[in-house]
C-alpha positions as CSV (number, residue, x, y, z in Angstrom):
1,X,-4.7,-14.5,-1.6
2,X,-4.0,-11.6,-3.8
3,X,-7.0,-10.0,-5.4
4,X,-9.4,-12.5,-3.8
5,X,-12.6,-11.5,-2.0
6,X,-12.2,-11.2,1.8
7,X,-14.7,-10.8,4.6
8,X,-15.0,-7.5,6.4
9,X,-15.6,-7.3,10.1
10,X,-19.3,-7.1,9.3
11,X,-19.1,-10.3,7.2
12,X,-19.6,-8.5,3.9
13,X,-17.5,-9.7,0.9
14,X,-15.0,-7.1,-0.2
15,X,-12.5,-7.1,-3.0
16,X,-8.9,-6.2,-2.1
17,X,-6.5,-5.2,-4.8
18,X,-2.9,-4.8,-3.5
19,X,-1.2,-1.6,-4.5
20,X,2.3,-0.1,-4.1
21,X,2.7,3.3,-2.5
22,X,4.8,5.5,-4.8
23,X,6.2,9.0,-3.9
24,X,5.7,11.3,-6.9
25,X,6.3,14.9,-7.9
26,X,3.5,16.5,-9.9
27,X,3.7,19.8,-11.8
28,X,0.6,21.6,-12.8
29,X,0.3,25.0,-14.4
30,X,0.1,26.6,-11.0
31,X,1.7,24.3,-8.4
32,X,4.4,21.8,-7.6
33,X,2.9,18.9,-5.6
34,X,4.7,16.1,-3.8
35,X,2.8,13.1,-2.4
36,X,1.9,9.5,-2.8
37,X,-0.1,7.6,-5.5
38,X,-1.0,3.9,-5.4
39,X,-0.2,1.6,-8.3
40,X,-1.2,-2.0,-8.9
41,X,1.6,-4.5,-9.7
42,X,3.0,-3.8,-13.2
43,X,1.2,-0.5,-13.4
44,X,3.2,2.6,-14.5
45,X,2.6,6.2,-13.8
46,X,1.6,6.7,-17.4
47,X,-1.1,4.0,-17.0
48,X,-2.5,6.0,-14.1
49,X,-2.8,9.1,-16.3
50,X,-4.4,7.1,-19.1
51,X,-7.1,5.4,-17.0
52,X,-10.6,6.5,-17.6
53,X,-11.1,8.6,-14.5
54,X,-10.6,12.4,-14.5
55,X,-8.6,12.7,-11.3
56,X,-5.3,11.5,-9.9
57,X,-5.7,10.6,-6.2
58,X,-2.8,11.8,-4.1
59,X,-2.3,11.2,-0.4
60,X,0.0,13.0,2.1
61,X,0.4,15.8,-0.5
62,X,2.5,18.9,0.0
63,X,1.6,21.8,-2.3
64,X,4.0,24.7,-3.2
65,X,2.6,27.4,-5.4
66,X,4.8,28.3,-8.4
67,X,3.4,31.8,-8.5
68,X,4.1,32.7,-4.8
69,X,6.8,31.6,-2.4
70,X,4.1,30.2,-0.1
71,X,5.0,27.8,2.7
72,X,4.4,24.1,2.3
73,X,0.7,23.3,2.7
74,X,0.2,19.6,3.8
75,X,-3.0,18.0,2.6
76,X,-4.0,14.4,3.6
77,X,-5.9,13.7,0.3
78,X,-5.9,15.6,-3.0
79,X,-7.7,14.8,-6.2
80,X,-5.8,16.4,-9.1
81,X,-7.6,16.9,-12.4
82,X,-5.6,15.1,-15.1
83,X,-6.2,18.0,-17.5
84,X,-4.0,20.2,-15.3
85,X,-1.1,17.8,-14.9
86,X,1.9,19.0,-16.9
87,X,4.4,16.5,-15.6
88,X,4.4,13.5,-13.1
89,X,7.6,11.7,-12.1
90,X,8.6,9.3,-9.4
91,X,10.5,10.9,-6.5
92,X,13.7,9.4,-5.4
């Protein structure tokens, strides 16, 4: 059942909220970042930026510096401060 408590292997009650994995392109003042964010049903990218938290969690991120032609730098998890996000779009 969607959003209903389930039991973990240890028997503890946990709450699972299904999310969709969305590939995004994020521009900051310094870097271009490509990776994945996770949105709940009917949630938009703008909703993610307007949530109360300070950071956008991104998985499987690839960072390319705008100031240097540095090689791709893969990162499994990246927390991007929302104050530094210039643009976020869904990748095709």
